[in-house]
N, C-alpha and C positions, 0 to 999 in steps of 0.2 A: 436273687442276683439278676436273673433274666427280666424279672418284673421291673427292678430298678433301672436296668439298661433300657428297657422299653419306655419307661417314664422319661428318662433323660433324653432319648431320641425325640420323643414327642415334644418335650419342653424346648429343646434346641430347634426343632422344626418350627414351632410356634414363634420363638424369638426371631429366627431368621425371616420368616414370613412377615412378622410385624416390622422388623427393620427394613425389609424390602418395600413394604407399603409406605412407611414413613419417608424413605428416600425418594420414592416415586412421587409422593405428595410434595415434598420439598422442591424436587426438580420441576414439577409442573407449576408450582407457585413462583419460582425464580426464573423460569425460562423467558417469560415476557420482559421483566425488568432488565435481564442480562441482554436480551435482543435490543431493547431500547437503548441501553447504555452503549452498546456497540455502534448503533445508528448515530447516536449523538457524538461519539468519538470520530466516526467517519465524517459527519457534517462539519465538525471542527477542522479536520484536516482539509476537507474541501474548501472551506471558507478561507483557509490560510493560503491556498494556492490558486484559487480562481478569482477572476474579476468579480465585482459586486453583482449579485444575482437576486432574482425574486421568485425563482421556482424551487423545487426540491431536486437537486441534482442526483440525489441517491435513488430516485425513482425514474429519472430520465436517462436511461442507460443504453449503451450499445456494447455487446459482448462479441469479441473477435478472438480467433485462434491464432496463437503466435508459436507455432512449432509444437513439439512434443517433449515430454520430460524423459528421464532415463528409463522409466518403465513403459514408455510408449503412450502414456496418457496425454491428451491435448492440454496444452498450456493456454488458459484463457485470460485475456486481458479485458477488464471492464472499464469502459469509458463513461465517466459521469459528466453529463452535459449541463452547463449553466446557461440560463437565459435571463435576459432583462427585458421587460415589456414584450415578451414573446420572441425576441431576437437572440439567436445563439451567440454568446460572448466568449465562451471558452469551454474546454473539456479537461478533465483531470483523470489520471490513471496512475497506477503504481507500477514501478519497475524494480527489479531486484538486481543489485550488483553482487554476483556470486564471489567476487574476488576481493572482498574486504580483508583487512588484516586478520580479523577474528571471525570470519564467516560472512554470511549474507547481510547486505545492508538493503533495506526496503525504502524506496523513495517514492513520494507522491509528487507527480509533475502536473503543473497546470499550464495548459497551452492555449493561446488565443487562436482563432480561426486563421490568422495570417502566419501560423507556425512559429511564432515567437513565444518564449517562455514567459509566463506571467509571474510564476514563483515555484519554488520546490520546498518540500517538507520532508525531513527524515522521519519515517514512521517507526522503524526499529533498527537496532544495530547492537553489536557486542564489542565495539572498538574500545581501545585502551583509554581509560580516563586520563585527561590531562594531555593526550596526544591525538589519537585518531578520532576521539569523540568531539573534537572541535568542528567536525562536519555538521554538528547540530547548531553551531553559532550563527547568528544572523549575518555576521561579517562574511562568512563563507557562502551561505545560502543566497545572499544578495548578489553574488557574482553571476548568478545564472539569469537574473532578471533581464528581460528584453533580448536575450540571446536566441540565435536561430542557427540552423545548419550553415547558413551563408555568412553570418557576420561574426562568427567566432572560430578560433582555432581550438578544437575540442581535445586539448591535452593540457596537463599541468605544466607550469613554467619549467620544471626540471627536465621535461621531455621536449621543450621548445614551444609549448603552447602558452595560453594566456591566463589559465586558472591557477590561483595561488595554492601552493600546498603549505604544510606547516613544518616548522623546524623539527626534524626527527620523525616526521610522519608524512610520507608521500603516498603510501599504499591506499589509505582510506579515501583521500580526495581523488586520487586517480580512479578508484572504483566508482565513485559517485559521478564523476565527469563522464566516464564510459557509459554508465547506465543511462544517464540523461540523454546522451548523444544517440544511443541505440533506441531509446524511447521516442525521440524526435523522428528518427528514421522510420520507425514503425508507424508513427502518427502520419507522416507524409505518404507512405505507401497505401494507407487505408483512409486517407482524409475524406474521400467522397462518401464512404460508408459511415464514418463517424459523424460527419456533418449533415448527412441526409436527414430530411424531415421524417420523423417517425423512426426510421432506421431499423436495423435488425436488433432484437433484444434477447 
């Protein structure tokens, strides 16, 4: 009985060790492709919000702190800088709207050096299909083009502003408008660092 138990333990140990080895091999083989896939997704989002560029914005970055989270850890914002013929033409960064109807909405914002929005992209959300998810429609995202802190009333129409909300869904558009406005304010406060040649990274 003890002999059988010993054999069983050895067998289970060998199986566990073998499984661990296989998993670590799979992880090491898939790590780089996954990393590259994430990089391509990031470049796709950057291309959607930035003016035409000829550098690699995902490697031309400035990282700044924007407060701390609930646990006291610094919240970092990464600015991806786009250049054309060596000249900086825009910066992109993501902002989180914590007040969406169904939770966080992550928005990528592309800003030109003159502080106007080039474009926005909704990176992820959990808003209601057919209602709040209309924030992903081009007709909504296009409302932000060429807007700045000066030339727009950063509220939805229901609140007296100029951004359209959707019938039956005001919370999602209001959250996105608020996040983009806060993002532009943070960009303005840190513009010198973001646009600085070389800059902190």
